[in-house]
Every structure is written in structure tokens, then in C-alpha cells.
N, C-alpha and C positions, 0 to 999 in steps of 0.2 A: 529489879532493882536495878536504881542508878548509879552508873560510875559519875565519881567527881573528881575533876583535876585537886591534886594532895597541894599547890601551888598557889592556885589565886580561889579556888572554891566554886569553878564555874563548871558544867559540862565540860565533858573533854573536846565534842566538837566544837563549841562555843568557844570552848578557850582557844583552840587552836586559831579559830578566824580571827579573836580578839589580836591574837600572838601575830597573826601574818599582815595584819591590818597595823601593827605599829612597825613591821619590819618596812611594810610600803612606804608609811610615812617617813623612815628612817630614809628610806630610797630617794624621795622625793626633794629636791633640790633645786633651787632654794623654796624652804618652807617658810621664811621671815625676809626680811629686808636686810640689805646688804649694807653695811657702812663702808663708807670711800673714803677716806683721810686726802685733804689737799695738804700739796706742801707750803704750799702758801696762802695767806690772808684772801679772804671774799674778796671781788672786784677785779681782779686783776685776769693773765689771758687762762692761768691753769682752771681759775673759779668758773669762769665763761665758759670752758670747754666741760667742764664737771656739770656746769647746769644744762647745757644743749643736751647731753648724754640721757641726765637724769630723768628730763621732763618727757621723755618717750621710752625709757627703758621697763616700764613696768608692762609696756603690753608685751613684749619679747621674751620677759625672764616670770612675769605672773608675780613679780615682789617688785618693791620700790629700791633705789640706791638713794642711804642716806647720806648728805656729806657730812664732813667731820673736817673740825682746821686741827691739824697739829703740825704749826708752823714753827721754824726756825733753823737757824745752823746750814743759813742758803739751801736749802728743800732739806735735808739730810735728816731732818727728826722724824719726816713721814716716812722717810726712805728706811731708816733703825726700825720705826716702828712696826712695817709693813714687812721685815724680815726675823721680827719676835713672835710675827701674830701666828696662830694657830691655825694650821693651814685647813680649816672646816671649809673654807669660801664665803663667810660672812666676814671677812676686811678683807677690803681691798686699798690701795693708795692710787692716788693719781698727781703726776709731777711731770718736770720739763726736764729735760735731759742734761740741763744744768745741775739740777738739784738730783737727778735721781743717776749718772753718770759723772759730772765734772767735778761738781763738788766734793762726791768721797775722795775719788782722787786726788782734789787738791790739798785736800785737808789733812790725805792721811788716813783714811778711816780703814776698818777692818772689813771690808765691804767690796764684793763685786759681781759678776754677772751670774754665777750661780745663786746667789743669796735671795733673786725674787724669780718669781713665773712672770714673764711678760703673756698681756694678756692680748691687747691693741693698741695701738699709735691712733691715736684721733685725730691730730691733727701737726702739720707739719709747715711753719713758714721759712722760707727758704731766706739766707745772707746775700745779698746784691753788694758785690764787688763797688766802690762809689767814689768819686774823686771830685773835688772841684771843677766848675766848668773852665776855670782859667788855667789848670793843672798841666803839666805837659805831656801826662799820660791820657792818650786818647784810645787806650786799648790794656786789655790782659799782657796782651805781647809787648807793648811799649814799657809798661814797668818792671815786668822782667828781663827785659834786656838792659835796663837804667840796673836794677838790680845787680845784674851780674856784672855789668860795665863800672859801676860806681859804688854808691852807696856811702852813709849809712840812709834809707827811705824812712821817714816819720810815718807811723803809724798810729790811729786813735783805737786804742780798743775799753770795751767799758771797764774791765781790771786783767789782770795777770789772772791766769787760769779759769777763762769765764769762756762763753760758748761760742763767741765772735773770735777771741782769741785763739782757739782750738781751731775754729773755721780758717785763717789766716796757718796754722802751722799744718794742715791738710795741704792746702796749694801749698806753701813753700816745698813741702815734700814732696807734693808731682812733679813741682818744678825744678828740682833738684836744686834748693837756695837753701841755706844756713840760716837759721832764723837769729843768729849774730847779726847778720850785716843788715839788719833794720834797729830802727828806734823804736820802743814801743811805748806809747802815749799813755799809761791806766789813765781812766778821769772817774772811777768808783761810779759809775753809770750810765746809762745811754743818753740820756740827754745833756749834760755835760761833753762827751764824745762827740755829738753833732756840733752843740754850740763853737765847740772847737775847730771843727774842720770849716766851719762857715767861716769863721774869723781867719784862717790861713793856720792855725796851726801846727798843723800837721797835712798828709799827703794823703793818705786814704783811711776808708772803712769800709765794716762790712756790717750791714742794716739792711732792715725790711722794707717792702714797698711801702706799707702805713707809714713809715720815718720820712721815707727819701720822696715820696710821690710831689708834693705839693712844692720841694726844693727846686725839682727836675724842671715841671711845669714853670715854673719862674726863673728858670735859667739858671739857677743856682749853682746846680750840683749836676753831677756827669754820671749814668750809671756805665760801668765797663763790664759786667758779666754776672749771671746769675748761678747759685751756688745748689742748682737743684736739677733733677733729671728733665724737665721741660721749661720752657719760654712761659713767661708768666704774661697775664691779659693785660696788666697793666702797663707792660714795657714789651713789646711783640716783637721790637727790634732788636734788642738785648738778649746776646746769645749766652747759651748756658754755658758752663766751664768745660761738661764733657764735650760739647760740640767745639772747642778750642783745642781738645785734646789733654784734658787734666781731670783725671777721675775725682773730682770732689763735690758732695754732697752734704751741705753743712747749714746748719740753721736753728731754731727755736721747734723743737717737736714736745707733744704732751700726749704721755701714756697713763694705761692702764695699766698696774700690776698685781697681783698674789703674792703671796708667800713662797717661801721655797717650803716643795714637797705638795704643795696642790696636786690634786688627782688630776689623772688624765679624761676622766669623765666629766669634774667641776668647770677643766679647763674649757671643754669641748662644749660644755654647758652655757659659758660664759662668752666663747667665742661665736657660738652659733646667734646668740643674741646679740653678739657685736656686728655681725653680717647683715641683722636684719635693722638694726638701728642707723649704722650707716647710708640704709637705702631710705629712712624716715622720710616723709614729705616735709615734716616739719623742722628736722634737722637739715635738710637740705637748704631749707629755707633759711634757718639760721646763719650754715655758712655763706651764704650768699650774701646777707647782709655784713655778716665782720669779715669780709672779703677775704674767707678762706677756699682752700683748695679740697673739694668734698674725695676727690682720687687720692689723697695723702690720708685719709682713712684706713690702716689699713690693720688684717687681722691676722692668717697664715704668714702674711710675709714680714709680719714685724721682729719675731725674734730672731733671724739671722741678721737681719740690719743693726737690732738693738747688738747681740754677741761682737759684732764687728767693728761699731761704732768704740763695746767698753776696751776693745783690742788696740782699737788705733789711740784712744783718748789715753790710755796707761803709757803708752808707748809714750807719745810726745809730751804730753804733760808731765809727766815725770820727768824726761829729757830737759824741758823747759824749767822746769822749777828746781833743778839738779839735784834730783831724787831716784 
């Protein structure tokens, strides 16, 4: 006489095999595509980095990444979405530090570093401290000496509580300078900021190599220092701020995040894939074409840097905003 499973009507041996297969299927992550919420519309830097990763991800994750666009709130809509997402590993977000750190703090949102699971930093483009070629400041040291002796010095920024403003606040803290000694000229964007410095409306700005390179070559602008851990290929003679004694790493970073509570095994699966992705020849070629430094694609090193940025930004931006 055959003995049957009372639950599914199959022989016990067969039923156990089916149950085991179901458990194994549940353990296989990922077993379907993963959605990635981009915090800004298609066509910008965040989208570009997402597309570079997405094109090669299926080779290392066995599943594809599906770009979605959850825009608004200066990037905070996507970050709020991923904070509230189910931590099953099938929803991620990609955003720059402006939307992931600076905007939430500036807007007073109920978000902090513990509300996300950092997976990997895809890219980092450092700020370069830049002035007009006719400026009296020919070095970071001359700028700091003038700020201590005189003031106020006019500085062009995209806006109050933006990533370039935050970069300046980091430098001033390192140099022992008060932000009140400066005249902050917000312009509502990078383009107007650049036009203002060229027109002589201010003294200095932070911008990236792609924006200033042409003006440096034609003799309009002078780079003084780069806020990264190593010199840039475009400006090999320009020192880093760290070389000058100021521990300032600042710029625009793009990173991938998961929701809070994402399990360690899923995090490791994603990060193992990211370690493979960053070495993929197609990705390296894309980085070369977009003048991005592939060594800024960070995986396990990203979380401590992310948490330190949150702590620094919360302190400096809240003080600057008076809250």
C-alpha cells in the first residue's frame, strides 16, 4: 500500500523533493529582475552611471537591473521610496550625494544614514577649487591667509546647502575659518555659477574638471587644488587638498543603496556582483569615455565613507542653515 502526503496528494518522497526544490528556489537570489530607482530624470549623470552598470550587470547577477525614475525633491523622492521598500533585495536606488545626503538634511527630512543600506559607490567626481586667472589668489594658502586677515571673500555656489557649498564648509572647518567670513553667492545651478565667476562677480568656486578644463586651457581660470585623494590626469600639476594639509574629500558621488534591513547574504550577493562589474572591460571603457576614474568605484570601502559624510554634512549644513 502506498503512503501519500495528506497535504499535496503526492507520495511522500516526491512531496519532499518538491518541497526541497521550493526552498532552494526561495534561497536563490536574485531569481527575478531587480528594480533600481534613479533619483533624477534620464539623461543626467546618475542615469548615465546606472546605464553603465545595468548594461553588464546580468553577467554577474544572473538577472537584469530595471531602471525606474522616481524623481523630485532634489533626489529625496527616490531615497524616501527605498527607505520604505520591502528589504527583499528586489528594490534598490541610485542617487548622488546631493539627493542621498545633502538634500535630506537641508530639507529637514526624517532620514539618516541608518535608513539605507549602502551597496556601492559607482563613481566620484571631485571638486576643484578654482579662481579666475587674474585673481590675487594663486594658491590655497594665499586664499586662506587673505580670509584670516581680511574678508569677506565672495564665493560662487550653486545654492545654499548643495554639494559644492558643503565642500567649502569642509575646507573652512579644516582651515579653522568661520563661514561667516565669506559672502556666499548662490546661483540656482552650476551654469550660472560658472558664468558669474568668469564675469568677475566673485572670487572662487568649486567645480569639476569637465566644467573648468576648457577655461583653464584658454587662460580664463586657474585651478588651485583638487578635493580628492589623488591628482587628476587632466591637471597633473594641481595638488590635492590632502597634499596641502587639508583632509578634504568633496565632490559629486553616485552610489547604489538598498532599503534598511537588507539581509547580509543579499548585501554580499550584490556587492560580489559589484566587485565583478567594476572590472568589466565594457564598464572600464565607458568610464574612459566619460572621463571618470574607475578607482572611485568602491564596494566594501563605501559604507564607512558614507557614514562619515552623513555625520559631517549633518553638523556643517545644519550649522550653516541655523538649525
